[in-house]
Structure formats: structure tokens, C-alpha cells
C-alpha positions as CSV (number, residue, x, y, z in Angstrom):
1,M,-45.0,4.5,-189.0
2,N,-45.7,5.8,-186.1
3,V,-44.3,3.1,-183.4
4,S,-41.5,4.6,-181.7
5,P,-37.7,3.0,-182.4
6,F,-37.3,1.6,-178.9
7,R,-40.9,-0.1,-178.7
8,F,-40.6,-1.2,-182.6
9,F,-37.1,-3.4,-181.5
10,T,-38.7,-4.7,-178.4
11,V,-41.5,-6.1,-181.0
12,V,-39.3,-7.5,-183.4
13,G,-37.1,-9.0,-180.5
14,L,-33.3,-8.7,-180.5
15,H,-32.5,-11.2,-178.3
16,P,-32.8,-15.3,-179.1
17,L,-35.2,-16.6,-176.9
18,H,-32.0,-18.9,-175.3
19,T,-30.2,-15.8,-173.9
20,L,-33.6,-14.8,-172.2
21,V,-34.2,-17.8,-170.5
22,V,-30.7,-18.2,-169.4
23,L,-31.5,-14.4,-168.1
24,A,-34.2,-15.6,-166.3
25,A,-32.7,-18.4,-164.7
26,V,-29.4,-16.4,-163.9
27,T,-31.7,-14.2,-162.2
28,G,-33.9,-16.5,-159.9
29,V,-30.4,-18.0,-158.9
30,G,-28.9,-14.6,-158.6
31,V,-31.7,-13.2,-156.2
32,W,-31.9,-16.8,-154.1
33,T,-27.8,-16.6,-154.0
34,I,-28.6,-13.1,-152.1
35,A,-31.7,-14.0,-150.0
36,M,-29.4,-16.8,-148.5
37,S,-26.4,-14.9,-148.2
38,P,-26.4,-11.1,-149.1
39,A,-22.6,-10.9,-149.1
40,E,-22.6,-12.9,-151.9
41,I,-24.0,-10.2,-154.1
42,D,-21.0,-10.3,-156.4
43,S,-21.3,-13.9,-157.2
44,A,-25.5,-13.0,-158.5
45,L,-24.0,-10.0,-159.9
46,G,-20.8,-11.5,-161.5
47,L,-23.0,-14.2,-163.7
48,L,-25.2,-11.0,-164.7
49,L,-22.3,-9.6,-165.9
50,F,-21.4,-12.8,-168.3
51,V,-25.0,-13.0,-169.5
52,Q,-25.0,-9.2,-170.0
53,M,-21.6,-9.9,-172.6
54,F,-23.8,-11.8,-175.0
55,L,-27.3,-9.9,-174.6
56,A,-26.2,-6.5,-175.7
57,S,-24.8,-8.2,-178.2
58,T,-27.6,-7.8,-180.5
59,G,-26.0,-6.4,-183.8
60,F,-27.1,-4.1,-186.0
61,L,-25.7,-4.1,-189.6
62,V,-26.1,-7.3,-190.1
63,R,-29.9,-7.7,-189.5
64,A,-30.6,-3.9,-191.1
65,R,-28.8,-4.9,-194.2
66,R,-31.1,-7.9,-194.5
67,G,-33.8,-5.7,-193.8
68,H,-35.5,-6.5,-190.8
69,F,-35.0,-3.1,-189.6
70,D,-36.7,-1.5,-193.0
71,P,-39.6,-0.5,-191.6
72,I,-37.9,1.4,-188.5
73,L,-35.5,3.0,-191.2
74,T,-37.7,4.2,-193.4
75,S,-39.6,6.1,-191.2
76,A,-40.0,9.9,-190.2
77,Y,-37.3,9.1,-186.9
78,G,-33.6,9.8,-187.1
79,R,-30.9,6.7,-187.9
80,R,-29.3,8.0,-185.3
81,S,-32.3,8.3,-183.3
82,V,-32.8,4.4,-184.0
83,V,-29.3,2.8,-183.3
84,V,-29.5,4.8,-179.9
85,S,-33.2,2.7,-179.4
86,H,-31.5,-0.4,-180.6
87,W,-29.5,0.2,-177.9
88,L,-31.2,0.9,-175.1
89,A,-33.5,-2.3,-175.8
90,S,-30.6,-4.5,-176.3
91,V,-29.3,-3.8,-172.9
92,A,-32.5,-3.3,-170.9
93,P,-33.3,-6.8,-169.8
94,G,-30.1,-7.3,-168.4
95,L,-30.2,-3.8,-167.0
96,G,-33.6,-5.0,-165.5
97,A,-32.1,-8.0,-163.9
98,W,-29.3,-5.7,-162.3
99,T,-31.7,-3.8,-160.5
100,L,-33.6,-6.1,-159.0
101,M,-30.7,-8.1,-157.5
102,S,-29.5,-4.6,-156.1
103,V,-33.2,-3.7,-154.8
104,V,-33.2,-7.7,-153.2
105,A,-29.3,-7.0,-151.7
106,W,-30.5,-3.4,-150.2
107,A,-34.1,-4.9,-149.2
108,L,-31.9,-7.5,-147.4
109,G,-29.2,-5.1,-145.9
110,S,-26.4,-5.9,-148.2
111,G,-23.5,-3.4,-147.6
112,A,-22.7,-3.9,-151.6
113,Y,-26.1,-2.5,-152.6
114,G,-24.9,1.0,-152.8
115,S,-22.2,0.1,-155.1
116,A,-24.4,-1.9,-157.5
117,L,-26.7,1.0,-157.8
118,Y,-24.9,4.1,-157.8
119,G,-21.0,2.6,-157.6
120,T,-18.3,0.4,-159.0
121,R,-20.5,-2.5,-159.8
122,L,-22.8,0.0,-161.5
123,V,-19.9,1.3,-163.7
124,A,-19.0,-2.7,-164.6
125,M,-22.7,-3.0,-165.9
126,L,-22.2,0.1,-167.8
127,I,-18.7,-0.8,-169.2
128,V,-20.2,-4.3,-170.6
129,S,-23.6,-2.9,-171.7
130,A,-21.6,-0.5,-174.2
131,V,-18.6,-2.3,-175.0
132,A,-20.4,-5.5,-176.1
133,W,-22.8,-4.2,-178.1
134,T,-20.3,-1.3,-179.9
135,A,-18.1,-4.4,-180.4
136,G,-21.1,-6.2,-181.9
137,F,-22.7,-3.2,-184.0
138,A,-21.2,-4.6,-187.1
139,L,-21.8,-8.6,-185.9
140,G,-24.1,-11.3,-185.7
141,R,-26.1,-11.7,-182.6
142,S,-23.9,-12.8,-179.5
143,A,-20.8,-12.8,-181.5
144,A,-19.1,-10.0,-179.7
145,G,-20.2,-11.4,-176.7
146,A,-18.8,-14.8,-177.8
147,L,-15.7,-13.2,-179.0
148,W,-15.0,-11.3,-175.5
149,A,-15.4,-14.0,-173.2
150,A,-13.5,-16.4,-175.3
151,G,-10.8,-13.4,-174.9
152,L,-11.2,-13.6,-171.1
153,L,-10.9,-17.2,-171.2
154,A,-7.5,-17.5,-172.8
155,A,-6.2,-14.8,-170.4
156,L,-7.3,-16.7,-167.5
157,L,-6.0,-20.0,-168.9
158,Y,-2.5,-18.5,-169.3
159,K,-3.1,-16.6,-165.9
160,T,-2.6,-13.0,-167.3
161,D,-1.7,-10.9,-164.4
162,F,-4.0,-7.9,-165.7
163,L,-2.8,-4.6,-163.1
164,G,0.7,-6.2,-162.6
165,S,2.5,-5.8,-159.2
166,A,0.2,-2.8,-158.5
167,P,0.9,-1.7,-154.8
168,I,-2.5,-1.4,-152.4
169,E,-1.8,2.5,-152.1
170,F,-1.1,5.2,-154.9
171,P,0.7,8.3,-153.3
172,V,1.6,9.1,-157.0
173,V,0.1,7.7,-159.7
174,S,1.3,8.8,-163.4
175,S,-1.4,9.1,-166.1
176,L,0.1,6.3,-167.6
177,T,-1.0,4.3,-165.0
178,V,-4.5,5.7,-164.7
179,L,-4.8,5.2,-168.8
180,R,-3.5,1.5,-168.2
181,H,-5.8,0.5,-165.4
182,A,-8.8,2.0,-167.1
183,G,-8.1,-0.1,-170.1
184,V,-8.1,-3.5,-167.6
185,A,-11.3,-2.3,-166.2
186,V,-12.8,-1.9,-169.6
187,V,-11.2,-5.4,-170.9
188,C,-12.3,-7.4,-167.9
189,P,-14.7,-5.4,-165.9
190,F,-15.3,-8.0,-163.4
191,L,-11.9,-6.8,-162.0
192,L,-14.3,-4.1,-160.5
193,L,-16.7,-6.5,-158.4
194,G,-15.7,-6.9,-155.1
195,T,-13.1,-4.9,-153.5
196,R,-10.3,-7.3,-153.5
197,V,-8.3,-5.5,-156.6
198,P,-7.0,-2.2,-156.4
199,F,-7.0,0.2,-159.4
200,A,-5.5,3.5,-159.8
201,P,-7.2,6.4,-158.4
202,G,-9.3,8.0,-161.3
203,S,-9.0,4.9,-163.5
204,I,-12.2,3.8,-162.3
205,A,-14.1,6.5,-163.8
206,A,-11.6,6.7,-167.0
207,A,-12.5,3.2,-168.2
208,G,-17.0,4.6,-167.8
209,C,-15.5,7.4,-170.3
210,I,-13.8,5.0,-172.4
211,A,-17.1,2.6,-173.0
212,A,-19.5,6.3,-173.3
213,L,-16.7,7.5,-176.2
214,L,-17.1,4.1,-177.8
215,L,-20.4,3.9,-177.4
216,L,-20.9,7.7,-178.5
217,A,-18.7,7.5,-181.6
218,V,-20.9,4.7,-183.2
219,W,-24.2,6.8,-182.5
220,R,-22.1,9.9,-183.8
221,F,-20.8,8.5,-187.0
222,V,-23.8,6.2,-187.5
223,D,-24.9,7.9,-191.1
224,A,-21.6,7.1,-192.1
225,F,-21.8,3.3,-192.2
226,D,-24.0,1.6,-195.3
227,V,-27.2,0.1,-194.6
228,Y,-28.8,-1.3,-197.3
229,L,-32.8,-0.8,-198.3
230,R,-34.1,-2.7,-201.0
231,D,-37.1,-4.7,-202.2
232,H,-37.0,-7.6,-201.0
233,A,-40.0,-9.1,-202.6
């Protein structure tokens, strides 16, 4: 088989049709919102971030064990290359929509476009893209996104204060505080949108590193996962 893993996954279709329809609708509404009021970019990005939780959670092992990916898994490409391509194909639609909204915000003079393209807001998107895919690696499509959304909804209903009584300024920050805030950013990356919630210095970078390490751990140990390759005739 000469088709690259990335092209294979784009052809077989990793995302349910309804999630792509929702993505298109959210992108359209987001672009319209930014066009009407560039300052409302976080409203548009927040909706897209929520959709990305489901889009990135495409699931690998369940479909692989059903033989859906046998053509590419039995090709000359290594399993690690296949899994990395699966992640890229999973997150590409959401990242494309994010880039479009950010460019529109830049074109319209929104002051937050920089953060969306190369700053804190982009870290939120990358965290969701990494964690949703990693958490859903062994689950069905969109399952990790649904569980994550349910957990955040429960925290909202119970009025959970993720950061506690964190001061605005951090003259002296302990490593424990940095790790706690990093964990909060990983669990609830929506807090990275806007500038109202204070995070300890270094905690946002640490959150990005945690998400990247989770992703790399799956890529590193993918050969240890049991994938049944059998004749389905």
C-alpha cells in the first residue's frame, strides 16, 4: 500500500458527519461574531474549543481491533508513524477552523489574535487536541470528549473553584502551586481564554508540557498495545 498514513485516515473518515457539520456551523458563527465584534473572539474560540474536545477524540484501538485500519497497519509504515498520522488527521479540522478564526481576528484588528496564533489561547487549543485524543485512544469515537464535557459540567454545577483563592500577583511561587495551576489548565483549558484568571508564572508552559508528554507517551509505547490483525472474511 503506497498511500501515506495521513492520507489514508483522511480518506477513511475519522470524524462522524454530524461533528463536521457542527464544526462548520460553529466556525461560521465564530467568524460572524468576530466580524461583528472583534473583542468577542473568546466567545468564538470557546465554542470551537468545546467542539474540538469531541473532534480530537476519534478513538484508535477500538476501530483498529475491528480491522478498520488493517490496510495501513499491515503496510510498510511503522505503527508509530501510523498513530502520529492518526492524531494529525484527528485534530486537523479543528486546528484549521482555529487558524481561520485567528486570521480573521488579525485582519479585523482584534488585540487577541496574537494569543490565538502563538500565545496562551493557542496553548489551550493544543492541550485539548492532545488530551482529548490521548484520553480517547482506547475508547470509541467522541467518548473521551463526552466524558470530559460531563466532568466540566459537574464541576460547574458544584461551583468548583479550580484555582482557589489565588492572588493576582505571585511574588513567590512554590513548585506545588505551579504544578497545581498547570493541572487546572490541563483539566479546564477554557480558563486560558481571556485574561481574567491569574495563573502562576510558568504554569501555562508546564500545562503544555504535560499535555505533550501524555501525547508522546502514547506514541512511545504504541507498540505495546494489542491490536488484532486478522482475516475478517
